C-alpha positions, 0 to 999 in steps of 0.5 A: 885950085887955090885950096889944092895948092895950099894943101899940097904945099902944107902936106908936102912940107909936113911929109918931108919934115916927118919922113926925115925925122922918122928916118933919123929916129930909125937910124938912116944916115942923113945922106940917104935922107937927103937923096931918097926920103926928102926927094920922095917926099917932095915928089909925092904931090906929083904922084898923088896929082897924077893918080887923081888925074887918072881917076878923073880922066884928065890924063893929059895933065900927067906928062905935062906935070912931070916934064913941067915939074922937072923943068921948074925944079932946075930952072925955077927952084935951083935958080931962085936958090942960087940967087939967094946964095952961091952953092958949093957943089964939090962932092955934092952929087956924084958923077954917076947920079948926074949921068943917070939923071941925064940918061933917064931924061933922054930915055923918057923924052925919047920914048914919048917922042918916037913911040908910035902912040906917044904913050906910057903903057904898062911895059914902059911904066914897069921898066921905069919902076924897076929902074927907080927901085934899083936906083933907090936900092943901090944908093941906099946900100952904098950910103949905108956901107960908107956911113960914119961909124958913130951912132946917129941916135940923139935920143936919151932913151928908148921911150923918147925915140919910140915917141918920136917915131909914133908922132912922125908916123901920125904926121906922115898919115895926116900929110898923106891925107892932105896930099890926097885932098889937095891933089883932087882939088888941084886936078878938078880946078885945072881940068875945069880951067883947061876946058874954060880957056880952051887950052890942052890939059898938057899945057895946064899941067906944064904950067900951073899944076907943075909949079903947084906940085913943085912948091914943096921942093921950093920951100925945102930948097930955100930952107936948105939954102939958108941952112947951107945944106948944099949937098942935100939941096942938090941931092933933092933937086936931082933925086926929085927929078929922077923920082918924078920920071921913074916913080910918078911916070912908072906908076902912071904908065902901069895904071894907064896907058897915058898918051900925049895929044898931038897938040902937046908942044914938043919944045917942052922936051927940048927944054927939059933936055937942055936944062938937065944937060946944063945942070949935069955940066955945071955940077962938074965944077966946084961952085954955082954962082948967082949968075948961074941962077939968073941964067937958069931963071931966064931959061925957065922963063924962055921955055914957059913963054915958048910953050904959051906961044906954041899953044896961042 
């Protein structure tokens, strides 16, 4: 599992950096990079881990990973970022994006809770993929329409630009390979740990796997916080949570079906909705302070402890 954590962290970091470089070299505005490319890149570990879990038959890890990662993104990662530095949220994330995140989270948890088989199947997976594809299309279209007129090309000549594109493409391939190997290693170790300790796979997915696959978001968020790139930081948190549900959940459903065992702690769903609702409400203001970060961390710890108690 340690090898898996390491490869996922390094792979996610490389993928995030070079996807960003590639997007800038091609000419995609930074706002699109922050809300789409970086979000997709940092959600890649969850995607690869879920595919590996399906291949190995450890499907119980998938939904626990999605829900646990989204809870960790808000409670743990944003909480730590806020403790490092207060964040100016004015115009960082639009009201439409906030509402979409809350709506998607409610629909996702509601479907799993009320569906007779508590599962994601090909139909629900396809709906999630259509949703996230539409979101990606419209946010990109809107950003391109409103971008600044000055050129984003900082390269002196076409050869330098082409070299940068080629290097980024190679590094993206290497990062993707690291994610594949890391996800296989992590799932193998997590599955064995669940069997050894005698706890549900969903619980391992909610805790160890979720934190492990959220490490790229944590590394990126700390870096963005220190650079005062608050808009990109919040965009990454919101975007990653949407891609975790829409992309990872959608792919898992199409390749599945993925069912939730009766032993899964439904309190996790409540924790996800509470944290998402709190984030949606707080982003309406102009600033998030260190006290907000402490509150988010306490909520995250409370959710984690409640999950372990439920399964003890």
